[in-house]
N, C-alpha and C positions, 0 to 999 in steps of 0.2 A: 345577458340572459330577463329575460321574463321575469322570473322565478324568483330568484335574487336580490332586487326592486321590492316587488314586493309581499316579501319576507321583514323586510328592511322596512318597509312601509308599515305596516302593519305591527312589526315592532316599537316602532315608535310609538305609533300613536296609542297601544297597549305603556313603555313603561314613560316615556316623554324623551327619552337620551339614549345613546348611545359611546363604546367605548370600542377603538380598535381589537381590544380584548374578548370585548363583548361578541362583539359581529363574528370574533371566528368561533370563540366555545360554542358560544349557544347560535347560529346562522350559518357556520362552516364556510365565511362570510370574510374572504383574501385581499378583497379591488372595494370598501366600503368609503373611501371615498371618491369614485364613481359613481359609486350607487348611488352617495347623496349630493351627486352634480347634477345625472339625474333626476333626484327631483325636486334637487330647484329647478332644473329647467323645467320637469312640469308646473312651476305657480308652488310649492310645496317654501315655505321657510326653515331654514333649519341656520342656527349658529350653532356658533364653535364658539368654547365656554373654555380658554386653561387654564390646565390641571397639577398641579405637582405633585410626585408622588417615588416613589423608592423600587427600582427594580427589583432581580431577582437575586443583587448584588448588594445590595442594602445602601444603592449609589441614589444621588436623588434626576431624574428623572420631572422635563413637563413632556404632559402629552393633554390629545387634542380629546375634548364631550363635546358630540354633536346634542343638539337641541332640537327638538320639535316648538316652533312657537303655532299658539292657534288661529290659524287663517280670517 
């Protein structure tokens, strides 16, 4: 779906980064890694930053934040 990819790119250009939770909550995108893969294939440099946080049960979890780097 081209719409999801364009919305994601616009979001990254504005905010510079996104997590899976943000993609679901703000873009309605449940396949973030697929659209990140497509943008990388299109030549965009997007890096993963590992983040530590807590889930809703107070347990420690790790997740990725995807960061758009300037070309």
